[in-house]
N, C-alpha and C positions, 0 to 999 in steps of 0.2 A: 582539163581541156588540152594542155600541152601534150600529155601522153597520147591522147587521141589524135591530135594533129601530127605528131611525130610519125604515127603509123599510117595516117591517111596521105601525107605528103612527104615521104622520106627524102625527096630530092631537095627539100628546103630545110633551113635551120629555123627552129621555133624557139624564141626566148620570151620569157615573161618581161613585159615592158613596164616595170614598176608596178604600181597598185592597180592601174586601170586599163592596161593595154597588153597586147601580145604582138611582138615583132616577128614577121615572117619574111625571111630574106634568103637569097642564095647562100650556100655554105661559104663561110669566110668573109661575108659582107656584114660588118657590124660597126659599132661606133669607133673602134680602134682602126678599122679600115678607113673610115672617113677622116680620122685625124691624120693618118699617114698620107691620104690623098691630098688633103690641104697642104701638108708639108711639100709633097712632090710637085703639085701643080702651081701653088702660089709661093713656094719657097719660104713659108713661115716656119721658124724653128719650133719644134714641138714643145720645148721648154718655155716658149713664150705664149703658148696657147692656154686658155682657161676654158674648161668644160664644166657646164652646170647641168645636173641631172638628178632625178629622184631615185635612181637605182644604182648608185656608185658603191656597190658592195659585191663581194664574190658571188657570182651567179646572176647578178643583175644585168639588165641589158646595157646599162651605161658603164659598167666596170671595164670593158675593153678599152675605153678612152683613157681611163686611169692607168691601165696596164701598159698602154702605148707611151705613157710618160707625160701626158698633159696634166697640168694642175687641175684637179677636179674638186668641185664644190658640190656637196650633196644638199639638196633642198627637198621640201616636203610637198610643194604644190606650185602651180603657176604664179600665185601671188608672191610667194617667197622668191621665186625665180626673178620676178620683176624687181623686187627690192634689192636683190643681190646685184643685178645688172645696173640698176640706178646708182647703187653705192660705188661700184667699180668705175662707172663713168664719172661720177662726182670726184672721186679720188684722182682720176686721170686729168680732169680739168684743172685741178689745183697746180699741177706741175707745169 
């Protein structure tokens, strides 16, 4: 499907969005771009960010966030995402 979309809409970037979706964006707009924008607009240090995604591997749509320098945690599904976030919050509440 990606090959077909690349030909049909060359003005856009088409990336496989993990196991269940396809991301279609303008070229250069990806998760890394979003991480950089959070840094620029909100002033959050990238090294203080945590990114959670199911495609944090080379070629995955979440990988650009890791490349940008955010701590990245790979999960398998929304339920695991919820557990990871709950664990992070519980650890922060201890301090």
